[in-house]
N, CA, C and O atoms as a Tinker XYZ file with bonds, in Angstrom:
   380  protein
     1  N     89.560000  136.481000  111.343000    73     2
     2  CA    90.708000  137.125000  111.946000    64     1     3
     3  C     91.908000  136.176000  111.918000    63     2     4     5
     4  O     91.800000  135.044000  112.390000    81     3
     5  N     93.052000  136.615000  111.372000    73     3     6
     6  CA    94.231000  135.763000  111.319000    64     5     7
     7  C     94.866000  135.616000  112.695000    63     6     8     9
     8  O     94.711000  136.486000  113.553000    81     7
     9  N     95.581000  134.514000  112.903000    73     7    10
    10  CA    96.265000  134.311000  114.173000    64     9    11
    11  C     97.501000  135.210000  114.237000    63    10    12    13
    12  O     97.920000  135.772000  113.225000    81    11
    13  N     98.080000  135.343000  115.428000    73    11    14
    14  CA    99.230000  136.235000  115.612000    64    13    15
    15  C    100.407000  135.859000  114.725000    63    14    16    17
    16  O    101.123000  136.734000  114.238000    81    15
    17  N    100.611000  134.563000  114.511000    73    15    18
    18  CA   101.740000  134.132000  113.687000    64    17    19
    19  C    101.523000  134.476000  112.222000    63    18    20    21
    20  O    102.486000  134.688000  111.486000    81    19
    21  N    100.261000  134.533000  111.792000    73    19    22
    22  CA    99.976000  134.789000  110.385000    64    21    23
    23  C     99.893000  136.269000  110.057000    63    22    24    25
    24  O     99.871000  136.621000  108.878000    81    23
    25  N     99.847000  137.153000  111.047000    73    23    26
    26  CA    99.683000  138.584000  110.773000    64    25    27
    27  C    100.935000  139.163000  110.131000    63    26    28    29
    28  O    100.846000  139.819000  109.094000    81    27
    29  N    102.097000  138.934000  110.727000    73    27    30
    30  CA   103.360000  139.462000  110.204000    64    29    31
    31  C    103.950000  138.414000  109.277000    63    30    32    33
    32  O    104.318000  137.326000  109.721000    81    31
    33  N    104.044000  138.732000  107.995000    73    31    34
    34  CA   104.558000  137.755000  107.038000    64    33    35
    35  C    106.085000  137.800000  106.976000    63    34    36    37
    36  O    106.741000  136.779000  107.183000    81    35
    37  N    106.657000  138.975000  106.694000    73    35    38
    38  CA   108.119000  139.117000  106.688000    64    37    39
    39  C    108.488000  140.601000  106.617000    63    38    40    41
    40  O    107.683000  141.426000  106.185000    81    39
    41  N    109.725000  140.940000  107.049000    73    39    42
    42  CA   110.166000  142.336000  106.952000    64    41    43
    43  C    110.529000  142.685000  105.511000    63    42    44    45
    44  O    110.952000  141.826000  104.737000    81    43
    45  N    110.359000  143.944000  105.171000    73    43    46
    46  CA   110.729000  144.436000  103.845000    64    45    47
    47  C    112.054000  145.171000  103.989000    63    46    48    49
    48  O    112.164000  146.132000  104.750000    81    47
    49  N    113.062000  144.707000  103.247000    73    47    50
    50  CA   114.396000  145.294000  103.321000    64    49    51
    51  C    114.701000  145.971000  101.989000    63    50    52    53
    52  O    114.777000  145.307000  100.954000    81    51
    53  N    114.872000  147.273000  102.014000    73    51    54
    54  CA   115.256000  148.037000  100.832000    64    53    55
    55  C    116.070000  149.238000  101.302000    63    54    56    57
    56  O    116.262000  149.427000  102.503000    81    55
    57  N    116.543000  150.043000  100.369000    73    55    58
    58  CA   117.315000  151.219000  100.747000    64    57    59
    59  C    116.469000  152.167000  101.579000    63    58    60    61
    60  O    116.946000  152.741000  102.558000    81    59
    61  N    115.216000  152.328000  101.187000    73    59    62
    62  CA   114.334000  153.242000  101.903000    64    61    63
    63  C    114.046000  152.741000  103.322000    63    62    64    65
    64  O    114.056000  153.532000  104.265000    81    63
    65  N    113.793000  151.451000  103.482000    73    63    66
    66  CA   113.475000  150.938000  104.815000    64    65    67
    67  C    114.695000  150.958000  105.737000    63    66    68    69
    68  O    114.550000  151.098000  106.951000    81    67
    69  N    115.893000  150.820000  105.169000    73    67    70
    70  CA   117.103000  150.918000  105.986000    64    69    71
    71  C    117.260000  152.351000  106.490000    63    70    72    73
    72  O    117.681000  152.556000  107.628000    81    71
    73  N    116.930000  153.347000  105.663000    73    71    74
    74  CA   116.959000  154.746000  106.107000    64    73    75
    75  C    115.902000  155.013000  107.173000    63    74    76    77
    76  O    116.135000  155.795000  108.095000    81    75
    77  N    114.740000  154.368000  107.054000    73    75    78
    78  CA   113.671000  154.570000  108.035000    64    77    79
    79  C    114.058000  154.036000  109.412000    63    78    80    81
    80  O    113.547000  154.513000  110.425000    81    79
    81  N    114.963000  153.042000  109.459000    73    79    82
    82  CA   115.406000  152.494000  110.752000    64    81    83
    83  C    116.046000  153.568000  111.622000    63    82    84    85
    84  O    115.974000  153.494000  112.848000    81    83
    85  N    116.676000  154.571000  110.995000    73    83    86
    86  CA   117.285000  155.660000  111.753000    64    85    87
    87  C    116.221000  156.485000  112.476000    63    86    88    89
    88  O    116.512000  157.106000  113.498000    81    87
    89  N    114.996000  156.497000  111.959000    73    87    90
    90  CA   113.876000  157.208000  112.584000    64    89    91
    91  C    113.072000  156.283000  113.493000    63    90    92    93
    92  O    111.982000  156.643000  113.937000    81    91
    93  N    113.604000  155.096000  113.769000    73    91    94
    94  CA   112.950000  154.101000  114.626000    64    93    95
    95  C    111.677000  153.545000  113.985000    63    94    96    97
    96  O    110.706000  153.252000  114.682000    81    95
    97  N    111.684000  153.400000  112.656000    73    95    98
    98  CA   110.545000  152.846000  111.930000    64    97    99
    99  C    110.978000  151.577000  111.209000    63    98   100   101
   100  O    112.066000  151.511000  110.636000    81    99
   101  N    110.115000  150.577000  111.245000    73    99   102
   102  CA   110.384000  149.294000  110.594000    64   101   103
   103  C    109.222000  148.966000  109.668000    63   102   104   105
   104  O    108.080000  149.328000  109.950000    81   103
   105  N    109.507000  148.281000  108.564000    73   103   106
   106  CA   108.491000  148.004000  107.553000    64   105   107
   107  C    108.319000  146.495000  107.403000    63   106   108   109
   108  O    109.301000  145.761000  107.291000    81   107
   109  N    107.061000  146.034000  107.400000    73   107   110
   110  CA   106.734000  144.620000  107.280000    64   109   111
   111  C    105.628000  144.417000  106.261000    63   110   112   113
   112  O    104.776000  145.284000  106.069000    81   111
   113  N    105.651000  143.266000  105.611000    73   111   114
   114  CA   104.510000  142.834000  104.823000    64   113   115
   115  C    103.596000  142.095000  105.790000    63   114   116   117
   116  O    104.040000  141.200000  106.511000    81   115
   117  N    102.306000  142.471000  105.807000    73   115   118
   118  CA   101.369000  141.890000  106.761000    64   117   119
   119  C    100.171000  141.293000  106.022000    63   118   120   121
   120  O     99.981000  141.520000  104.828000    81   119
   121  N     99.380000  140.534000  106.752000    73   119   122
   122  CA    98.197000  139.892000  106.195000    64   121   123
   123  C     97.195000  140.944000  105.715000    63   122   124   125
   124  O     97.043000  141.991000  106.344000    81   123
   125  N     96.521000  140.669000  104.612000    73   123   126
   126  CA    95.576000  141.603000  104.011000    64   125   127
   127  C     94.411000  141.911000  104.950000    63   126   128   129
   128  O     93.885000  143.024000  104.920000    81   127
   129  N     93.998000  140.959000  105.779000    73   127   130
   130  CA    92.836000  141.124000  106.653000    64   129   131
   131  C     93.169000  141.828000  107.969000    63   130   132   133
   132  O     92.254000  142.220000  108.694000    81   131
   133  N     94.445000  141.998000  108.296000    73   131   134
   134  CA    94.845000  142.539000  109.600000    64   133   135
   135  C     94.587000  144.041000  109.680000    63   134   136   137
   136  O     94.707000  144.758000  108.687000    81   135
   137  N     94.227000  144.509000  110.894000    73   135   138
   138  CA    94.071000  145.945000  111.114000    64   137   139
   139  C     95.224000  146.458000  111.978000    63   138   140   141
   140  O     96.074000  145.682000  112.414000    81   139
   141  N     95.246000  147.766000  112.220000    73   139   142
   142  CA    96.382000  148.393000  112.898000    64   141   143
   143  C     96.602000  147.856000  114.305000    63   142   144   145
   144  O     97.738000  147.591000  114.696000    81   143
   145  N     95.536000  147.695000  115.063000    73   143   146
   146  CA    95.710000  147.238000  116.448000    64   145   147
   147  C     96.219000  145.803000  116.493000    63   146   148   149
   148  O     97.034000  145.473000  117.354000    81   147
   149  N     95.757000  144.940000  115.586000    73   147   150
   150  CA    96.248000  143.554000  115.532000    64   149   151
   151  C     97.731000  143.517000  115.170000    63   150   152   153
   152  O     98.497000  142.749000  115.753000    81   151
   153  N     98.133000  144.347000  114.206000    73   151   154
   154  CA    99.537000  144.385000  113.789000    64   153   155
   155  C    100.406000  144.884000  114.936000    63   154   156   157
   156  O    101.467000  144.316000  115.194000    81   155
   157  N     99.977000  145.933000  115.626000    73   155   158
   158  CA   100.748000  146.471000  116.745000    64   157   159
   159  C    100.930000  145.457000  117.857000    63   158   160   161
   160  O    102.028000  145.315000  118.396000    81   159
   161  N     99.858000  144.745000  118.210000    73   159   162
   162  CA    99.947000  143.727000  119.253000    64   161   163
   163  C    100.871000  142.589000  118.832000    63   162   164   165
   164  O    101.650000  142.090000  119.643000    81   163
   165  N    100.789000  142.177000  117.567000    73   163   166
   166  CA   101.631000  141.084000  117.075000    64   165   167
   167  C    103.107000  141.464000  117.118000    63   166   168   169
   168  O    103.945000  140.642000  117.487000    81   167
   169  N    103.437000  142.702000  116.744000    73   167   170
   170  CA   104.829000  143.169000  116.785000    64   169   171
   171  C    105.326000  143.205000  118.228000    63   170   172   173
   172  O    106.439000  142.763000  118.514000    81   171
   173  N    104.502000  143.731000  119.139000    73   171   174
   174  CA   104.911000  143.814000  120.543000    64   173   175
   175  C    105.158000  142.433000  121.137000    63   174   176   177
   176  O    106.119000  142.244000  121.882000    81   175
   177  N    104.300000  141.462000  120.814000    73   175   178
   178  CA   104.453000  140.117000  121.352000    64   177   179
   179  C    105.644000  139.388000  120.743000    63   178   180   181
   180  O    106.385000  138.705000  121.450000    81   179
   181  N    105.829000  139.532000  119.439000    73   179   182
   182  CA   106.883000  138.781000  118.755000    64   181   183
   183  C    108.280000  139.324000  119.068000    63   182   184   185
   184  O    109.209000  138.550000  119.295000    81   183
   185  N    108.431000  140.655000  119.082000    73   183   186
   186  CA   109.757000  141.252000  119.232000    64   185   187
   187  C    109.991000  141.875000  120.605000    63   186   188   189
   188  O    111.068000  142.419000  120.847000    81   187
   189  N    109.016000  141.811000  121.510000    73   187   190
   190  CA   109.144000  142.329000  122.878000    64   189   191
   191  C    109.554000  143.802000  122.882000    63   190   192   193
   192  O    110.489000  144.189000  123.583000    81   191
   193  N    108.851000  144.620000  122.095000    73   191   194
   194  CA   109.113000  146.052000  122.018000    64   193   195
   195  C    107.816000  146.812000  122.264000    63   194   196   197
   196  O    106.750000  146.204000  122.366000    81   195
   197  N    107.898000  148.132000  122.359000    73   195   198
   198  CA   106.735000  148.984000  122.572000    64   197   199
   199  C    106.448000  149.759000  121.289000    63   198   200   201
   200  O    107.282000  150.542000  120.835000    81   199
   201  N    105.267000  149.539000  120.705000    73   199   202
   202  CA   104.872000  150.189000  119.453000    64   201   203
   203  C    104.138000  151.483000  119.779000    63   202   204   205
   204  O    103.228000  151.500000  120.608000    81   203
   205  N    104.545000  152.573000  119.115000    73   203   206
   206  CA   103.893000  153.867000  119.303000    64   205   207
   207  C    102.817000  154.079000  118.238000    63   206   208   209
   208  O    101.729000  154.569000  118.542000    81   207
   209  N    103.120000  153.711000  116.987000    73   207   210
   210  CA   102.219000  154.010000  115.877000    64   209   211
   211  C    102.340000  152.934000  114.801000    63   210   212   213
   212  O    103.417000  152.384000  114.571000    81   211
   213  N    101.208000  152.643000  114.143000    73   211   214
   214  CA   101.179000  151.685000  113.038000    64   213   215
   215  C    100.487000  152.345000  111.852000    63   214   216   217
   216  O     99.333000  152.762000  111.957000    81   215
   217  N    101.183000  152.440000  110.729000    73   215   218
   218  CA   100.591000  152.933000  109.487000    64   217   219
   219  C    100.448000  151.759000  108.530000    63   218   220   221
   220  O    101.418000  151.046000  108.275000    81   219
   221  N     99.240000  151.551000  107.997000    73   219   222
   222  CA    99.001000  150.482000  107.031000    64   221   223
   223  C     98.788000  151.086000  105.649000    63   222   224   225
   224  O     98.098000  152.094000  105.493000    81   223
   225  N     99.389000  150.454000  104.658000    73   223   226
   226  CA    99.274000  150.908000  103.279000    64   225   227
   227  C     98.860000  149.719000  102.428000    63   226   228   229
   228  O     99.516000  148.678000  102.447000    81   227
   229  N     97.772000  149.871000  101.681000    73   227   230
   230  CA    97.342000  148.824000  100.761000    64   229   231
   231  C     98.057000  149.027000   99.433000    63   230   232   233
   232  O     97.889000  150.051000   98.771000    81   231
   233  N     98.854000  148.038000   99.055000    73   231   234
   234  CA    99.632000  148.130000   97.828000    64   233   235
   235  C     98.882000  147.394000   96.713000    63   234   236   237
   236  O     98.567000  146.214000   96.862000    81   235
   237  N     98.595000  148.073000   95.605000    73   235   238
   238  CA    97.866000  147.411000   94.518000    64   237   239
   239  C     98.762000  146.441000   93.762000    63   238   240   241
   240  O     99.985000  146.576000   93.778000    81   239
   241  N     98.151000  145.463000   93.100000    73   239   242
   242  CA    98.906000  144.548000   92.257000    64   241   243
   243  C     99.369000  145.260000   90.998000    63   242   244   245
   244  O     98.702000  146.173000   90.510000    81   243
   245  N    100.500000  144.845000   90.480000    73   243   246
   246  CA   101.031000  145.458000   89.261000    64   245   247
   247  C    100.645000  144.634000   88.050000    63   246   248   249
   248  O    100.541000  143.410000   88.132000    81   247
   249  N    100.434000  145.298000   86.932000    73   247   250
   250  CA   100.164000  144.591000   85.687000    64   249   251
   251  C    101.475000  144.058000   85.135000    63   250   252   253
   252  O    102.466000  144.785000   85.067000    81   251
   253  N    101.482000  142.800000   84.744000    73   251   254
   254  CA   102.673000  142.166000   84.189000    64   253   255
   255  C    102.305000  141.561000   82.838000    63   254   256   257
   256  O    101.155000  141.198000   82.589000    81   255
   257  N    103.299000  141.466000   81.987000    73   255   258
   258  CA   103.053000  140.914000   80.670000    64   257   259
   259  C    104.209000  140.028000   80.260000    63   258   260   261
   260  O    105.372000  140.376000   80.464000    81   259
   261  N    103.886000  138.881000   79.682000    73   259   262
   262  CA   104.883000  137.964000   79.174000    64   261   263
   263  C    104.441000  137.587000   77.766000    63   262   264   265
   264  O    103.551000  136.757000   77.581000    81   263
   265  N    105.076000  138.209000   76.779000    73   263   266
   266  CA   104.652000  137.996000   75.405000    64   265   267
   267  C    103.261000  138.577000   75.178000    63   266   268   269
   268  O    103.022000  139.754000   75.449000    81   267
   269  N    102.363000  137.763000   74.688000    73   267   270
   270  CA   101.004000  138.259000   74.451000    64   269   271
   271  C    100.092000  138.032000   75.644000    63   270   272   273
   272  O     98.929000  138.435000   75.612000    81   271
   273  N    100.592000  137.399000   76.691000    73   271   274
   274  CA    99.771000  137.108000   77.866000    64   273   275
   275  C     99.930000  138.201000   78.919000    63   274   276   277
   276  O    101.044000  138.625000   79.227000    81   275
   277  N     98.833000  138.636000   79.452000    73   275   278
   278  CA    98.877000  139.649000   80.495000    64   277   279
   279  C     98.341000  139.051000   81.791000    63   278   280   281
   280  O     97.550000  138.108000   81.783000    81   279
   281  N     98.785000  139.614000   82.884000    73   279   282
   282  CA    98.332000  139.152000   84.187000    64   281   283
   283  C     98.537000  140.251000   85.205000    63   282   284   285
   284  O     98.845000  141.391000   84.857000    81   283
   285  N     98.366000  139.902000   86.452000    73   283   286
   286  CA    98.489000  140.887000   87.511000    64   285   287
   287  C     99.060000  140.215000   88.749000    63   286   288   289
   288  O     98.664000  139.103000   89.100000    81   287
   289  N     99.998000  140.897000   89.413000    73   287   290
   290  CA   100.529000  140.372000   90.661000    64   289   291
   291  C     99.493000  140.609000   91.768000    63   290   292   293
   292  O     98.675000  141.522000   91.648000    81   291
   293  N     99.509000  139.821000   92.823000    73   291   294
   294  CA    98.505000  139.992000   93.873000    64   293   295
   295  C     98.704000  141.286000   94.662000    63   294   296   297
   296  O     99.821000  141.790000   94.783000    81   295
   297  N     97.606000  141.811000   95.193000    73   295   298
   298  CA    97.677000  142.980000   96.062000    64   297   299
   299  C     98.211000  142.533000   97.418000    63   298   300   301
   300  O     98.126000  141.355000   97.767000    81   299
   301  N     98.765000  143.479000   98.184000    73   299   302
   302  CA    99.307000  143.146000   99.488000    64   301   303
   303  C     99.259000  144.372000  100.383000    63   302   304   305
   304  O     98.985000  145.481000   99.923000    81   303
   305  N     99.526000  144.164000  101.659000    73   303   306
   306  CA    99.455000  145.241000  102.637000    64   305   307
   307  C    100.802000  145.400000  103.328000    63   306   308   309
   308  O    101.445000  144.428000  103.725000    81   307
   309  N    101.211000  146.681000  103.461000    73   307   310
   310  CA   102.486000  147.020000  104.069000    64   309   311
   311  C    102.216000  147.783000  105.367000    63   310   312   313
   312  O    101.326000  148.632000  105.418000    81   311
   313  N    102.985000  147.480000  106.413000    73   311   314
   314  CA   102.853000  148.168000  107.693000    64   313   315
   315  C    104.157000  148.872000  108.023000    63   314   316   317
   316  O    105.229000  148.268000  107.979000    81   315
   317  N    104.058000  150.162000  108.355000    73   315   318
   318  CA   105.211000  150.910000  108.843000    64   317   319
   319  C    105.010000  151.079000  110.341000    63   318   320   321
   320  O    104.066000  151.734000  110.783000    81   319
   321  N    105.909000  150.481000  111.117000    73   319   322
   322  CA   105.796000  150.435000  112.567000    64   321   323
   323  C    106.760000  151.451000  113.170000    63   322   324   325
   324  O    107.956000  151.420000  112.879000    81   323
   325  N    106.244000  152.354000  114.012000    73   323   326
   326  CA   107.088000  153.297000  114.736000    64   325   327
   327  C    107.215000  152.811000  116.179000    63   326   328   329
   328  O    106.217000  152.616000  116.872000    81   327
   329  N    108.452000  152.622000  116.614000    73   327   330
   330  CA   108.704000  152.142000  117.969000    64   329   331
   331  C    108.981000  153.306000  118.914000    63   330   332   333
   332  O    109.308000  154.412000  118.484000    81   331
   333  N    108.843000  153.032000  120.203000    73   331   334
   334  CA   109.141000  154.004000  121.242000    64   333   335
   335  C    110.617000  154.392000  121.147000    63   334   336   337
   336  O    111.451000  153.533000  120.861000    81   335
   337  N    110.965000  155.668000  121.379000    73   335   338
   338  CA   112.376000  156.072000  121.308000    64   337   339
   339  C    113.250000  155.217000  122.222000    63   338   340   341
   340  O    112.911000  154.979000  123.382000    81   339
   341  N    114.373000  154.762000  121.684000    73   339   342
   342  CA   115.284000  153.903000  122.434000    64   341   343
   343  C    115.048000  152.423000  122.206000    63   342   344   345
   344  O    115.929000  151.614000  122.498000    81   343
   345  N    113.887000  152.045000  121.694000    73   343   346
   346  CA   113.568000  150.634000  121.424000    64   345   347
   347  C    114.111000  150.256000  120.052000    63   346   348   349
   348  O    114.180000  151.091000  119.150000    81   347
   349  N    114.494000  148.995000  119.902000    73   347   350
   350  CA   114.975000  148.480000  118.619000    64   349   351
   351  C    114.527000  147.037000  118.467000    63   350   352   353
   352  O    114.268000  146.350000  119.455000    81   351
   353  N    114.436000  146.585000  117.230000    73   351   354
   354  CA   114.181000  145.171000  116.945000    64   353   355
   355  C    115.548000  144.558000  116.654000    63   354   356   357
   356  O    116.135000  144.796000  115.598000    81   355
   357  N    116.044000  143.770000  117.598000    73   355   358
   358  CA   117.415000  143.238000  117.507000    64   357   359
   359  C    117.600000  142.346000  116.300000    63   358   360   361
   360  O    118.678000  142.331000  115.707000    81   359
   361  N    116.565000  141.596000  115.917000    73   359   362
   362  CA   116.675000  140.662000  114.805000    64   361   363
   363  C    116.926000  141.379000  113.481000    63   362   364   365
   364  O    117.490000  140.786000  112.562000    81   363
   365  N    116.516000  142.651000  113.364000    73   363   366
   366  CA   116.651000  143.380000  112.107000    64   365   367
   367  C    117.774000  144.400000  112.133000    63   366   368   369
   368  O    117.958000  145.113000  111.146000    81   367
   369  N    118.521000  144.502000  113.196000    73   367   370
   370  CA   119.563000  145.518000  113.296000    64   369   371
   371  C    120.812000  145.173000  112.481000    63   370   372   373
   372  O    121.530000  146.087000  112.076000    81   371
   373  N    121.094000  143.914000  112.228000    73   371   374
   374  CA   122.311000  143.528000  111.503000    64   373   375
   375  C    122.159000  143.664000  110.008000    63   374   376   377
   376  O    123.123000  143.464000  109.269000    81   375
   377  N    120.987000  143.995000  109.554000    73   375   378
   378  CA   120.744000  144.058000  108.108000    64   377   379
   379  C    121.083000  145.436000  107.591000    63   378   380
   380  O    120.948000  145.698000  106.396000    81   379
């Protein structure tokens, strides 16, 4: 089991995730071993907010090629966090 600091790796910022902020949803890259309850607790402790729902998505690695050499990017896990209405993560609001 990963520690609380290792569960949340970093927020994912894209056009889609900025639109999701209007629905009170935030997107993070999280540790591969973490489950929904661990991610929810880590978000609540780190950002002092109330989490309503956690959706985890396992993202497969992509095939990459450089000349005749082929490889694969590592797999990773994405968490979509839904906060209680009226709650916000202040650190991510300026983005």
